[in-house]
C-alpha positions in Angstrom: 0.4 0.1 0.2 1.6 3.4 -1.3 1.2 6.7 0.8 -2.0 8.1 -1.9 -3.5 4.9 -0.7 -2.7 5.5 3.0 -4.1 9.0 2.6 -7.2 7.9 1.2 -7.8 5.3 4.4 -6.9 8.3 6.5 -9.6 10.4 4.7 -12.6 7.5 4.7 -11.4 7.1 8.5 -12.2 10.6 9.6 -15.4 10.6 7.4 -16.5 8.0 9.8 -16.1 9.7 12.7 -16.7 13.1 12.0 -17.7 14.8 15.3 -14.3 12.7 17.1 -11.8 14.3 14.3 -13.2 17.7 14.6 -12.4 17.5 18.1 -9.2 15.9 17.9 -8.1 18.7 15.5 -9.5 21.3 18.2 -6.3 21.4 19.9 -4.1 22.2 16.5 -6.5 24.5 15.4 -6.8 27.0 18.2 -3.0 26.8 18.3 -2.3 27.6 14.7 -4.8 30.4 14.5 -3.6 31.9 17.7 0.0 31.9 16.4 -0.9 33.5 12.9 -3.4 36.1 14.6 -0.6 37.4 17.0 2.1 37.1 14.3 -0.2 39.5 12.1 -0.7 41.8 14.5 2.6 42.0 15.8 3.8 42.6 11.8 1.1 45.1 11.1 2.2 47.0 14.6 6.0 46.6 13.4 5.2 47.7 9.7 2.7 50.8 10.5 6.0 51.9 13.1 8.1 51.3 10.2 6.3 53.4 8.2 5.3 56.2 10.1 8.8 56.7 11.4 10.2 56.6 8.0 7.6 59.4 7.3 9.9 61.6 9.4 12.9 60.7 7.8 14.5 57.8 10.2 17.8 59.0 7.9 17.7 62.8 9.0 20.4 63.8 11.2 19.5 65.7 14.4 22.5 68.1 15.2 22.4 69.6 18.6 24.9 71.3 21.4 25.6 68.8 24.2 27.6 69.6 27.4 30.8 68.8 27.3 31.0 67.7 30.4 28.9 64.7 29.6 30.7 61.5 28.6 27.3 59.9 27.5 26.7 61.4 23.9 24.8 57.9 23.1 22.2 58.9 20.0 19.3 58.2 23.3 20.7 60.8 25.2 20.9 63.5 22.7 17.4 63.1 21.7 16.6 63.7 25.2 18.6 66.8 25.4 17.2 68.3 22.3 14.0 69.1 24.1 15.9 70.3 27.1 15.7 74.5 27.3 19.2 75.4 28.5 20.8 78.9 27.6 23.9 79.2 25.6 26.3 82.6 24.7 26.6 83.4 21.3 30.2 82.5 20.8 28.7 78.4 21.9 25.9 78.3 19.0 26.0 76.9 15.6 26.7 79.8 13.6 25.4 80.3 10.3 28.9 80.2 8.9 29.4 76.8 10.5 26.6 76.0 8.8 27.1 77.7 5.1 30.6 75.6 5.1 29.0 72.2 6.1 27.0 73.0 2.8 29.9 73.5 0.6 32.0 70.4 2.4 28.8 68.5 1.6 27.1 69.5 -1.4 26.7 65.9 -2.6 25.2 64.3 0.0 23.3 66.8 1.6 19.3 67.6 0.8 18.3 70.1 2.7 18.8 72.0 6.3 15.9 72.8 8.4 16.3 75.8 10.7 14.0 76.8 13.0 13.0 79.9 15.3 10.2 78.7 17.9 8.5 82.2 18.8 5.5 82.3 21.1 2.1 81.4 20.9 -0.8 83.9 19.5 -4.3 84.3 19.0 -5.6 85.9 15.8 -8.8 87.3 15.3 -10.1 88.8 12.0 -14.1 89.8 11.6 -15.0 88.3 14.7 -13.1 84.3 13.6 -10.2 83.9 15.6 -7.8 81.0 16.1 -4.7 80.0 17.8 -1.3 79.5 16.1 2.0 78.3 17.0 4.4 81.2 15.5 7.8 79.2 14.0 10.5 81.0 12.5 11.9 78.5 9.1 13.7 78.7 6.1 12.8 77.5 2.9 14.1 74.3 3.6 11.6 73.6 6.3 9.1 72.4 4.2 10.9 69.7 2.2 12.8 68.2 5.7 9.0 68.6 8.0 7.7 67.2 4.5 4.8 70.3 4.7 2.3 69.8 1.9 1.3 73.3 0.4 -2.3 73.6 -0.5 -2.3 76.9 -2.4 0.2 79.8 -2.7 3.6 79.2 -1.5 6.2 78.9 1.7 8.7 80.6 3.1 11.9 81.5 0.1 15.4 82.6 0.5 14.1 86.4 -0.5 11.7 86.6 2.4 14.9 85.6 4.5 17.1 88.2 3.0 14.9 91.0 3.4 13.2 89.7 6.5 9.3 90.3 4.8 6.5 90.0 6.9 4.7 87.0 5.2 3.3 83.9 6.4 2.2 80.3 5.7 -0.7 79.2 7.3 -2.8 75.9 7.7 -6.0 75.2 5.9 -7.2 74.5 9.9 -6.8 78.1 10.4 -7.7 79.3 6.7 -10.8 78.1 7.1 -11.5 79.1 11.1 -10.8 82.8 10.3 -10.9 83.1 6.3 -14.1 80.8 5.7 -11.6 78.5 3.2 -7.7 78.2 1.9 -8.8 80.0 -1.5 -10.1 83.0 0.5 -6.8 83.5 2.7 -4.2 84.3 0.4 -3.3 87.6 0.3 -4.7 88.5 3.6 -3.4 90.0 5.7 -3.4 89.6 10.0 -1.7 91.0 13.3 0.6 89.2 14.7 2.6 90.3 18.1 6.3 89.4 18.1 7.9 90.2 21.5 5.5 92.9 22.1 5.6 94.5 18.6 2.5 94.3 16.3 3.4 93.7 12.9 0.8 93.2 9.9 1.9 89.6 8.2 0.7 89.1 4.4 -0.2 85.0 4.1 1.4 83.7 1.0 0.4 80.5 1.5 -1.6 77.5 2.9 -0.3 74.1 4.4 -2.6 70.6 5.0 -2.4 70.0 9.0 -2.5 66.6 9.2 -4.9 65.9 12.2 -4.4 61.8 12.0 -3.3 60.2 15.4 -4.6 63.2 17.2 -6.9 63.5 20.1 -9.0 67.0 19.8 -10.4 68.1 22.9 -12.4 70.5 21.5 -13.4 71.9 18.1 -10.5 74.4 17.7 -7.0 73.2 17.7 -3.8 75.1 17.6 -1.7 75.4 14.4 1.2 76.2 12.7 2.3 79.5 11.5 5.6 79.5 9.6 7.2 83.0 9.6 11.0 83.9 7.7 13.3 83.0 10.2 15.1 86.2 9.7 12.0 88.1 10.7 11.5 86.4 13.8 14.9 86.5 15.1 14.9 90.2 14.5 11.9 91.5 16.0 12.5 88.4 19.1 15.8 89.7 19.6 16.8 86.1 19.6 20.6 85.1 19.0 22.2 84.7 15.5 22.9 80.7 16.3 21.3 77.8 16.7 21.7 75.0 19.2 20.0 72.5 17.2 18.6 71.8 13.4 17.5 68.9 11.3 19.8 67.8 7.9 18.1 65.6 5.5 20.7 63.5 3.1 20.1 62.2 -0.1 18.6 58.8 -0.3 21.9 57.1 -1.7 24.4 58.1 1.0 25.1 55.6 3.7 23.4 57.0 6.7 25.8 55.6 9.2 28.6 57.1 7.2 26.7 60.7 6.8 26.1 60.4 10.7 29.7 60.1 11.5 31.2 62.6 9.2 28.3 65.6 10.0 29.5 64.8 13.8 33.0 65.2 13.4 32.7 68.3 10.9 31.3 70.3 13.5 32.8 69.1 16.4 36.0 70.4 14.8 34.6 73.7 15.8 34.2 72.8 19.2 37.9 71.2 19.9 38.6 74.5 22.2 35.4 75.2 23.9 35.6 73.9 27.2 31.5 73.6 28.1 29.9 72.3 24.7 30.5 70.5 22.1 28.3 69.2 18.7 26.1 65.5 18.7 24.4 64.1 15.8 21.7 61.5 16.0 19.5 60.0 14.0 16.0 58.1 14.1 17.0 54.9 12.2 19.2 53.3 15.5 15.9 53.5 17.3 13.6 52.2 14.7 15.9 49.4 14.5 15.9 48.8 18.5 11.9 49.5 18.4 11.4 46.6 15.3 13.7 44.5 17.3 11.6 44.6 20.8 8.3 44.4 19.0 9.3 40.9 16.8 10.9 40.0 20.5 7.2 40.5 22.1 5.7 38.7 19.4 7.9 35.9 19.1 7.5 35.4 23.0 3.7 35.0 22.7 3.3 33.6 20.0 5.5 31.1 21.7 3.5 30.7 24.5 0.1 30.5 22.2 2.0 26.9 20.5 1.8 25.4 23.9 -1.6 24.5 23.2 -0.1 23.0 19.7 1.6 20.3 22.3 -1.9 20.0 24.1 -3.5 19.2 20.6 -0.6 17.0 19.9 -1.5 14.8 22.9 -5.0 14.6 22.2 -4.1 13.5 18.2 -2.3 10.8 20.3 -4.8 9.5 22.6 -7.6 9.6 20.0 -5.1 7.4 17.7 -4.8 5.2 21.1 -8.7 4.9 21.2 -8.6 4.3 17.1 -6.1 1.5 17.1 -7.7 -0.1 19.9 -11.2 -0.1 18.0 -9.1 -1.6 15.0 -7.8 -4.3 16.5 -9.6 -6.8 14.3 -8.9 -4.8 10.9 -5.1 -4.8 12.1 -5.1 -8.5 12.7 -6.9 -8.8 9.2 -4.1 -6.9 7.6 -1.1 -9.1 9.1 -2.5 -11.7 8.4 -2.7 -11.1 5.0 0.7 -10.2 4.6 1.1 -6.2 5.7 4.4 -5.8 7.6 5.5 -4.1 11.0 6.3 -1.3 8.4 3.0 -0.7 6.5 1.2 -0.8 9.8 3.0 1.7 11.3 3.0 3.8 8.1 -0.7 3.9 7.5 -1.3 5.1 11.5 1.3 7.9 10.8 -0.1 9.2 8.0 -3.4 9.1 9.5 -2.2 11.4 12.1 -0.5 13.5 10.0 -3.6 14.1 7.5 -5.6 14.8 10.9 -3.0 17.6 11.7 -2.4 19.3 8.4 -6.3 19.4 7.7 -6.8 21.0 11.7 -3.8 23.3 10.5 -5.3 24.1 7.4 -8.3 25.1 9.3 -6.4 27.1 11.6 -4.3 29.1 9.6 -7.4 30.3 7.6 -9.1 31.4 10.8 -5.8 32.7 11.9 -5.6 34.8 8.7 -9.1 36.0 8.8 -8.7 37.0 12.8 -5.4 38.7 11.9 -6.5 41.3 9.6 -9.7 41.8 11.6 -8.0 42.4 14.6 -5.4 44.6 12.7 -8.4 46.5 10.9 -9.4 46.9 14.3 -6.0 48.6 15.4 -6.0 51.3 12.6 -3.2 49.1 10.7 -2.9 47.2 7.5 -2.7 43.8 7.6 0.7 41.7 7.0 0.4 38.3 7.2 4.2 36.4 7.3 4.1 33.7 4.4 7.2 32.3 6.5 5.2 31.7 9.6 1.9 30.4 7.6 4.4 27.4 6.2 6.6 26.9 9.2 2.7 26.5 11.4 1.7 23.6 9.0 4.8 22.4 8.4 5.4 22.2 12.2 1.5 20.9 12.8 2.5 18.4 10.6 5.8 17.2 12.4 3.2 16.7 15.5 1.1 14.4 13.7 4.4 12.1 13.1 5.8 12.8 16.7 2.2 12.1 18.7 1.4 9.5 16.1 4.7 7.0 15.9 3.6 5.9 19.5 0.3 4.7 18.2 1.2 3.7 15.2 4.0 1.3 16.3 2.0 0.1 18.9 -0.3 -1.5 16.5 3.1 -2.8 14.1 4.0 -4.6 17.0 0.7 -6.3 17.5 0.4 -10.4 17.5 -1.9 -10.6 14.5 -3.4 -13.8 16.0 -3.8 -11.9 19.5 -5.7 -9.3 17.3 -7.9 -11.4 15.1 -8.9 -12.9 18.5 -9.9 -9.6 20.0 -13.3 -8.6 20.6 
C-alpha cells in the first residue's frame, strides 16, 4: 500500500467519525490560529510604526549642542537633550557660517537643512473669527525636511529671509476658521505680535494640517504659523546661532557614514570650547531597536500560544490510541494478509499527519481572518507572514508524526493471532 492509499484510508476513517475528528483537531486549530493571529498583529504594528517613522525621515540627522562635561553622548541621550531648554552664549551656538561651510563641504550628500526658531503662541482674530497658532520662524528647507504639503500659494523662500519680509504660511484649519476657506486666505493680512511688536503679516501660502493620530479635545485646534526665521529673530531679539537643527541627506547616502562625518565636522569647531560640543543622531538606530523589541515580544507571545499545539498533539495521540483499539481486528486481518510492521506503522502515522494537516489548514485560515480583522480594528494594514504560515503548517504535520508514532508503533507490534481473536 503506497502513501496515496494510506491518505485515502485516513480520509475515509475521518469521514466515518466526523465529530471525533473535529474535536481531535480542535487543539491544533486553536494553536495554529492563535500563532498566525498574533504574528499578523505583531507584523502589522511593526510595519505601521516603521512606515510612520520613515515618513518623519529616519535617516535625517539631528545636530545639537551638548554639554562637554557629560561623557554619555549616545544617540538616545542626545535625543532627550534636544528637547531640554538651555541657555547658550553667542560663541557657543552653531553659526550660519558653520552651516554654510558644512553645506559646501557636503554639497553632494545634503538635500536640505531645516532651521527653525520658536517664537510664541498667538491668538489671531479677524472679522470676529479667531484661531490660535504657534509662531515658528523657518527657512525654505523646513518645508522639505518636515514633509509639509502645500495646498495653495507658496512657502517661505530665501528672498523672504534676506529681506526680512512680513509674510507667513498658515494651515488649512486656520484658513477655514478665520477666512472660510484656504483660497480666501491667500493675500489676506493678519496682526501678529512678536515680543511686543505688533506687525501686519500677509498670508502667502496655505499648507495641509494633518490631524491623523491626534486626539482633539475641542472644536478648535492650535496649528503652526510659519514666518521667515530672520524676521522672527529680528523682532524677538533672538540669538543669531542655533542650538539644534535637522539635516536631510540624499537617498543614496550611507546613513551611518554620513552621521559620523557630520558629527566630526561640527565637533571640529568646538575643540577649544570648554563647555560644549556637538552631537549628531538619527532615528534609524532607534527604529531598529524598536523593531527588534516588537519582534521579540511577538515571538514570545506566539511561543506561548504554540503551547496549545502540544496540547492538541496529546489529543491526537489519545484519539489514535482509541482508534487502534477499535480497529484491532482490522490490524490483525491486514497482518494475516501479508502487511508488514512498516505498512501498519506508516498507515497510522499518515492518518495522524492528515488529522494535523487538516486542522493546521483550518487554523491557518482562521488565523489569517482573525489577524486581518484585528489589524483593521487597531487601524493597521494587515501583514500576514507567509513564512509563519508555512512553518505553522509544517509544525502541525511534525506534531502528527511525533504524537502519532507511539500509537502507530504499538499497532505495528501487535501479534496478528491475538489481534484476530480481539473482541
